[in-house]
C-alpha positions in Angstrom: 10.9 -188.5 -105.0 11.3 -189.1 -101.2 8.1 -188.8 -99.2 8.7 -186.6 -96.2 7.1 -188.0 -93.1 6.4 -186.0 -89.9 8.5 -188.5 -87.9 11.8 -187.4 -89.5 14.5 -186.3 -87.0 15.7 -182.7 -87.4 18.6 -180.7 -86.0 17.0 -177.6 -84.5 15.1 -176.0 -81.6 11.9 -174.0 -81.8 10.8 -171.0 -79.8 7.0 -170.8 -79.6 4.9 -167.9 -78.4 1.2 -168.1 -78.2 -0.5 -165.5 -80.5 -2.0 -163.7 -77.4 1.5 -162.6 -76.4 2.6 -165.1 -73.8 6.2 -165.5 -72.8 8.1 -167.6 -75.5 8.9 -171.2 -74.6 11.7 -173.3 -76.1 11.1 -176.8 -77.4 13.2 -179.4 -79.1 11.8 -180.6 -82.4 11.9 -184.3 -83.2 9.9 -184.4 -86.4 9.3 -182.3 -89.4 7.0 -182.5 -92.4 5.8 -180.2 -95.0 2.7 -179.3 -93.0 4.0 -179.2 -89.5 6.3 -180.5 -86.8 6.4 -182.5 -83.6 7.9 -181.1 -80.4 8.9 -182.7 -77.1 7.2 -181.2 -74.1 5.9 -182.3 -70.7 3.2 -179.6 -70.8 1.8 -178.8 -74.2 -0.2 -175.7 -75.2 -3.8 -176.6 -75.7 -4.9 -177.7 -79.2 -6.4 -175.0 -81.4 -4.1 -172.2 -80.0 -2.5 -170.1 -82.7 1.2 -169.7 -82.2 4.2 -167.9 -83.6 7.2 -170.2 -84.2 10.9 -169.2 -84.6 12.9 -172.1 -85.9 16.6 -172.0 -85.0 18.8 -174.1 -87.2 21.8 -175.7 -85.5 25.2 -174.3 -86.3 23.7 -171.6 -88.5 22.5 -168.1 -88.1 19.2 -168.7 -89.9 16.1 -168.0 -87.8 12.8 -168.4 -89.6 9.5 -167.1 -88.2 6.3 -169.0 -89.1 2.7 -169.0 -88.1 1.2 -172.2 -86.7 -1.6 -173.7 -84.7 -1.3 -176.4 -82.0 -2.9 -179.4 -83.6 -2.8 -182.1 -80.9 -1.0 -183.5 -77.9 1.1 -186.6 -78.5 2.1 -189.5 -76.4 4.8 -191.7 -78.0 7.8 -194.0 -77.3 9.9 -190.8 -77.5 8.0 -189.2 -74.7 5.1 -186.6 -74.4 4.8 -183.7 -76.8 2.6 -182.0 -79.3 2.2 -181.4 -83.0 2.0 -177.9 -84.6 0.4 -177.4 -88.0 2.0 -174.6 -90.2 -0.5 -171.9 -91.3 -0.3 -169.5 -94.3 3.2 -170.4 -95.5 4.5 -168.2 -98.2 6.8 -169.4 -101.0 10.0 -168.5 -99.2 8.9 -170.3 -96.0 7.9 -173.4 -98.0 11.3 -173.4 -99.7 13.1 -173.1 -96.4 11.2 -176.0 -95.0 11.9 -178.2 -98.1 15.6 -177.4 -97.8 15.6 -178.1 -94.1 13.9 -181.5 -94.7 16.5 -182.4 -97.4 19.4 -181.3 -95.1 18.1 -183.5 -92.3 17.4 -186.6 -94.4 20.1 -189.2 -93.8 19.0 -191.1 -97.0 19.9 -188.1 -99.2 23.6 -188.1 -98.3 
């Protein structure tokens, strides 16, 4: 079984709206794992904020809404960003994420 790391590259963008009803912001994802994702951003929401995520899969019409929480700000070789931890995933959402990780895994082809 392939272990899915959060540093995996993924082909999608993410709309994020803070749970308090802020204006949604668009971020490019650059890592996905079973528990969360990494996003590129010059200015990240503060850690601890609950957020609503809408994952937009490239070249498809699938849009999946998930709940999350900003876990931490990140500084890496790939630039600044932040990590979001998924919260309260149901079975369908978990299955969607597993399928997305498999689709984006170059070793699985």
